[in-house]
N, C-alpha and C positions, 0 to 999 in steps of 0.2 A: 769856693769854686776850685775844683781839682786842678793841679798844675799839669803842664804838658808831660812832665816826667811820670807823674802818678798815672796819667792816662795810658802811657806806654807800658807801665808796669801792669796795669789791668789787662792789657792785651797779652802780655807775656810775663806771667807770674814766675816766681823763682823756680818752682817745680815744673811748670808747664813747658819750660824751655827744653826739658828732657823727654817729653812725650809727644808722639804724633797725635794730632787731633786735639779736641778740647777736653779739659777735665770737668768732672761733675762739680757743681757748686758745693756739694757736701764735702768734697775733698779739699776745696779751697778753705772752707770753714774749719775743717779739722787741722789743716796745716798752719792757719793763722794763729799767732800767739799774741796779737796786739791787745786783746782784751785784758790779758794779765800784764804783759811787760810794758805797757804804756806808762805804768807807774815807775818804771826804771829809767825814765828819761834823764833824770839828773845824774844818776850813776853812769849811764851810758856816755853822757857828754863829758863828765869828769874823766872817765877812763880814756875817752877819745883824745882829750887834751893831753893827758899823760903819754899816750901812745905817740901823739904828734911830736911831743918833746923828745921822745926816744928816737924817732925817725930823723929829726933834725940833728940831734947829738951824734948819731951814727953816720951822718952825711948822706942819708937816703933821700931826705927832703931838703930843699934849700931853705935858708932862713926866711926868705920872702914868702915861699909857699907855707911854711910853718906859721908865720904871722897871719897870713890870710885865713888859714884853717882855724887857728885859735880865735880870731875875731869873728869868723863865720859861725863857729860853734857857740860863741857867746850870744850872737843874734838868734840862733836856733833856740837856745835855752830861754831867752826872753820871750820869743814867740810862743813857745809851748806854755810857759808860765802865765802868759797873758791870754791864752786861749785863741791865739791868732792862727796857729798852725793846726789845721784840722787833722784828725786821725782818720786815715783812709785804710779800711781793711784789706784793700788790694795790695798794699805795701807790706802786709803780713806781720812785721815786727817793728819794734822801736828803732832798731839799728838801721833798717831800710828807710824809715821816716827821716831820721837824722841825716843819713848820708844823702838821700835824695834832696832834702831841703838845703843842705850845705852846698851841694853841687849846683843847685839853682842859684844860690847866692854868690858863690865865688868861682864857679866854672870848673875847669879841668883840675886844679889842685884838690878840690873836694873828693875826687875819685881816688887820689893817691893816699888818702888817709887809711884806706883798707889794706895797704901794703903790709905784709908780714904779720897778718893776724887773720883768724877765721871767725866766722859768726859764732862758732862754739866757744872760742876764746872770749868773745864779747859777752856772751850769755853768762859764762862762768864768772867772769870778772864783775859784771853788773850785779849778779846775785850775791857775791861775796861783799861787795860794797853796800848793798841794800840791807843785808842781815845785820 
């Protein structure tokens, strides 16, 4: 069953927020990379844990938020490995899946994980770890 957050993402996809009107489904399919990058979930979560550690070390995140994020990422990893977290094409990529589920699990601190990095940073790091 899709989560509330994934339903909201279906209504307003990443690129749809920048256009008036609705996009064609072929554009949604073209922009979604989940078919490929779902296999990068482990690398994405490992990189997110390292990024979280950096944010805590720099004083950007509190230690409490850092622990919550680390624990939440561990739960997300377990859910993916056990097939409990469904892959929703409306969320477009593995980064959005991980971030959405993390935020569902731990609330506001989950949104702070994205601080000081872009999705392009995430893709480049995940691919380097995967290769």
